[in-house]
N, C-alpha and C positions, 0 to 999 in steps of 0.2 A: 494738690490740685482740687479746686472746689467742684462739688457735684453740680450737675446741670439740673435745674428745676424741671419737673415733669418726666424725668428719666430719658429724654430724647438725646440721642448721640449725634452730634454735629460733625463728627469726623468723616472724611470721604469714604466711599465704599471701597473695600479692598480690591486690588487687581486680581483677576482670575485668569490664569494661563489656560485652564481647561474649564469649559462651561459645566457648572454643576446642575443637578436635577435632571439628568438625562436617563431615560429608561434603559436604553441599549446603546453602548458606545461601540467604537469600531472593532474592539476585540471581543465583544460579547454578542451573542446571537439570540433572537427570540425563539420560542418553541416552533417546531416545524409547522404546525397548523396555523399559527399566527404569522409565520414568515410567508406562507403561501398567500394569506390574505393581504399582507402588506406589499408583497410583490405584485399582486394583481392591482392593487391601488396605484402603485407606481406606473403600471401599464396604462391605467385609465388617465393618469396625469399627462403622459406623453402622447396618448392616442389623438387628442384634439389637434395638437400641432401636426401630427402625421397626416390626418385627414385633410386639414386645411391646406397643407402643401400640395397634396394631390389635387384638391379642388381648384387650386390656382393654376397649376402647371399643365395638368393633363388636358383640359378643354382647349388650351391654346395650341396644342399639337394635334387636335382632331380626335382625341380619345373620348370614349363614353364611360358608362358605369363599369364595364368589364375591365377596361384599361386602368381606371381609377383603383379598382380593387387589386389589380396586380401590382400597381405602384405602391399602394399601402402595404400589401403583403411583403414586398421587397424591402421597403423601409423598415418595417417591424423586424424582419429577419436580420438585416444588417445591424440594426440597433441592438438586437439581442447579442449578436457576436461581439460588437464593440463594448457593450456593457460587461460581458463576461471577461473580455481581455482587460478592461479597465479595473474591475474589482479584483482580479486575480494577480495580474502582473503590471498594472498601471499605477495610478495613485493609491489604489486600494481603499478609496473612500466609497461610501454608500451612495453612489450616483447611478442614474439611469441615463444612457446616451440616446438621444433622439434627433430627429431632423431639426435643422436650424433655419430660421427665417432669413438669416444673413445671405444665404445662397439664392434666394428667390429672384432678386433683381438681376444679378448676372445671368441666371438661368433664363429668365424671360428675354434678356437682351440677346442671348444666343439663339433662342427660338425665333425671335422676330428680326434677326439680322438678315439683310438682303442676300448675303452670300449663302446662307443656309437655306433660305426659302427656295432658292432655285433648284435644290437637289433633295429637299427633305421629303421623307415619306414616314410620317409619324404614326406609329402603331399600325402600319399597313394602310393608312389612309393618305391618299395623295393630296399634296398641297401645291397650289400653283400661285404665281405672282402676277398681278395685273399691272398694267402700265401706270395706273393712278396711285401706285404705292399702297394698295390694299390687297389683302389676301382673301381668297375664298376657299373654304374648306369643303371639299366635296362630301356629300352625304348628309350634312346637317345645315349647309348653306349659311354659315355664320360669317359675317364680314367683320374684319378687325382692322382698324386704322393703326398703322405702324409708322406713320410719318413722324420724323424727328425723334423726340424722346417720349411720345405719347404712350408708348408701351408701359411706362412706369406707372401711369395713372391707374391702370387696372389693378396693379399690385397693391398700392396703398388703399384703394377703395375696397378691395377684398379683405384687407386686414381690418378695416373699420366695420365690416359686416359682422364681426364676431358678436357685437352687441345689438344686432338688429332684432333678435327674438326676445324682446323684453318680457313677454308673457311667460316664458319659461326661464330665461336667464336670471331675472331679478329674484323670483322665488328661490331658485337654486342657490344664489349667492347668500340670501338671508338664512336659508336652512343650513348652509355650510358654517356660517359664523355662529349660529345658535348652537348647533350640535358640538362644534369644536371648542367653543369658549364658554357657553352658558349651561348647556344641557349636562356637560360633564361635572359641573359644580353643583347642580341641583340634585342629581342622583349619584351619590358617592359610589354605590356598588358597580355602576357601569361607567365610571369615570375614565378608566383606561380605554374602554371600547370607544367612547365618544371622542377621545383625543387622538387615538391612533387610526381609527377607521371612519373618520368623518366624511372623507371623499367618497368611499364606496357607498355609504348610506345616502349621501346627497345625490350621487349620480343615479342610484336606483329610484329614489323618490322623484327626481326631476324627470327621468325617462318615463316612469309610470304616469306622472302628471301630464307630460306631453302626449303620451299615447291616449289617455282619456280625452284630452282636448281634441285630438285628431278624430277619434271615433265619434265624439259628440258633435262634430262639425263646427267647432269654434273657429276654425281657419278657412271655412268653405268660401267665404266672401272676402277674404283678405287678398292682398296683392300677391302676385306670383313669387316675389322675392321673400315675403313673409312666410308663405307656404313652404318655400324651399328650405328655409332655416328652422321652421317651427314644427312642421309635420314630421311624423316618424315613418311615413310610407312614400317619401319622394326621392330618396337618395338612390335607390336601386342597387346599392352595394351588396346587400346580403344575397339577393337573388343572382347577382352577376358573379360573385366571388366563387372560385372553385373550392371544394372542400379541402383538398390536399394539393399543395403546390410548393415546390422547392425552387427558389430563385437561383439563377446561374449567371456567370459572367457573360457579357455581351448578348444578353437575351433580347435586346432591342437593336442589335446591329453593332458594327465596329465603331469605335470612337473617332471623332474628327478633331484633330488638334489644330489650334490657332493661337498665336502668341497673344493677340489682344484679348481674346476670351480667357486665356490662361491668367493674364494679369488681373482681370476682373475677379476671377475665381480665387486668386491668391489674396486679394483684398478681403473677400468674404471669409476666407479661411483665417485671416488675421483677426477679423472681428469676432468670429466664433471662438478663436483662441482666447481673446481677452475675456469674453463673457464666460467661457468655460472655466478659466482660471478663477474668476470670482465665485463660480459655483463650487469648484473644488475647495476653496477656502471656507465657504459657508458650510459645506458638508462636513469638513473636518471639525469646524467649530461646533456644530450641532451634534456631532458624534463624540463630543467631549475628548477630542484628541488635541495634541499640540499642533502648532502651525506646521504646514508642510514645507520641508526643505526644498530649495530650488532644484536639486537634482531629481527629486521625486516628481516635481512638476514636469520636468523635461521627459521623464519616463512616461507620465500620463498623457502628455500631449502627443507623444509618438504613436499612441494607439488610437488617436482620432483620425482614422485612415480615410474618412469619406466626409461628405458634407453633413456632418452631424454636430450636435452640441449637447451639453449637459442640461437636462430639463427636469430633474427630479425635484428641485427646489424652486418654488415660485420666486418671482422678482422681489416680492415684499420680504420674504424670509432671507434671501441673499443680501438685500440691502440692510436689513436689520443686523445681520451677522457682521457686515462690513462696518457699520456704525459702532458695533460693540468693540472693535479694535481701537477706536479712538481713546479708550481708557488708558492706553499706553502712551498717548501724546499729552503734551501740556496744552490744555484747552484755554489756559489763561494767556497764552502767547499770541500776540497780534500776527505773527508770521503764520502760525498754525491756523488762526481764524481766517486770514486772508486766503491762504491756499485752499482750505476746505470750502469756504463759501464761494469763492470765485470759480473753482473747478466744478462744483455741483451746479451752480447757476448756468455756466457756459455749457456744461454737458447737456442739461435739459433744454436750454434755449436754442443752441445750434441744431441739435437733432430735431427739435420741433419746427424750426425754420425750414430745414431741408424737407421734412415730411409735408408740411403745409404748402410750401412752394410747389412741390410735386403734385399735390392733390388739386390745387387751384388752377395751375397753369398747364399741367401735363408735361412740364419740362423740369429737368434738374437745374438747380441754381447755376451750376457750371455746365453749359450746354455747348460743347464744341462739336466738330464733325467726327470726332473719335468716340463712338458709342461705348467702347470698352473703358475708355478713360472716364467718361461721365458716370458709368456704372460703378467704377472703382471709388470715386469720390463720394457718390451717393451712399454706397454701402458703409463706408467708414464714418461719414459725418452724420448719418442718420441713426447711429448707435450711441445712446447716452453714455453707456459705460466706457466705450472706446474714447469718445471725445473728452469726457471728464478725466479719464486715466492719463491721456496724453498731456493734457493741460497741467494736471497735478504733478506729473513727473517732471515736466519742464520747469515749473515753478520751484519744485523742491530741489532741483539740481542747480538752479541759478540764483535763487533769492537768499541772500545772507548765508551763503553756503559755508563760509569760513568763520562765521561768528561762533564764539566759544559755547554758547548755549544751544546752538542749532541741533547738534547731535542728540542732546537730551530731550529738547522740546519736541522733536519729530519722532521720538521713540525708536530711533535707529539703534540705540544701544541695546534695546530689548530684542529687536528682530535679529541682531547679530548672534544671539544665542542659538538660533535655529537655522543659521545660514548653511552650516555644514551638517551632514547627516549624523556624524559621530559626536557632535558637540553636545547633544542631549541624549541621554540613554533611552528616553521614552520614544524617540524617533524609531528606534529598532523595534519597539513593541508594536507600534501602529503601522509602520510603512515598510517593514522588511518583506522581501519576496518569499513566497512559500517554497517548500521542497528543497531548501538549502541553496536556492539560486543566487542568494547574495554573495556566495563564494565565487561565482563565475561572473556575476554582473553587479559588482559593488556600487553602492551609491556614494557620491562624494559629499 
């Protein structure tokens, strides 16, 4: 075989079942002092979602800073319990469980449903219903229009407010990219610190920058909305939060069961399940582990016992891990190209349509008289991962299914190796239960 001029190798990159170049895999742990820092960094990643959920839901029920602080504390406490269960006896991947946005729409629907307005007393603040289908919250005199599906408009608008503080958010984003990608390469002695602790450094610098701008009066003449998102002295959470508090079941009263609301919450749980599954896969990949067997997935899903989701890996990282698995497919196959391109396009387009329709009109695209049914469809079809996954699954099961090359082109022959727990010896290394529990709870 003749040598290639220039020494370039034009052969395809070799397939990697486990991701190389990982500092700590699932079976190895960092030193204690570094583990504490990385754990706190995970806490910072999921803190933003937790605070945003409280900011969206609590004011709609008549709560103030004190009630927000209690909701945040409860979410953090339950997230810690779920994370401990997940890492010990669940999927055993390095994930942090946190609140999921998928549950916000059905939660708002429950809050604003007429049957609950007639008897609700949220956080000890009475709420009454007026004849014109508006509610008045006693104490702060906030009027909320809940006619039709307009309750959804506030949810989408609040989600868009995440980027409202450009003065602090844009510098923080630039600092994060610089520290994690460039700073680590410029200064070799601190390369590991820059790559592993970029979020802690960025949050510290961004918070200090926002505090300086607040003290200097940079936001004094800004709009109230900008001041709320940019100033460091407007939330009132620190002064309102108790120093020590242990959440307990039914702390806000007994639950009210309703079939329609339960269906909407089930749809949200399905979306959280799909998104969590993608995060589990990404966490295993970035942890240099083999793909997770389906039985281990079932074990991990069983510990998602409340409206929570995996939040330790951002969407960009999870998507990049998913794209990495395309190495096991035949990308020269027109069937593979069509399924991949069509599902990605429809997943982004359909979810964007549902979100923009809701934002512009205040209604869901499917607006029937059944509010729970509207919420269910809105939750499912506003999730890009869920829509793309359902379309890809349908196409993969129906398109040229019996063609001789389909099994190889789709990579199904490769995934078959990890379908059963005992089919690969490395599964026991990464996903076996501790304390000899595999003997009593064997994985299939």
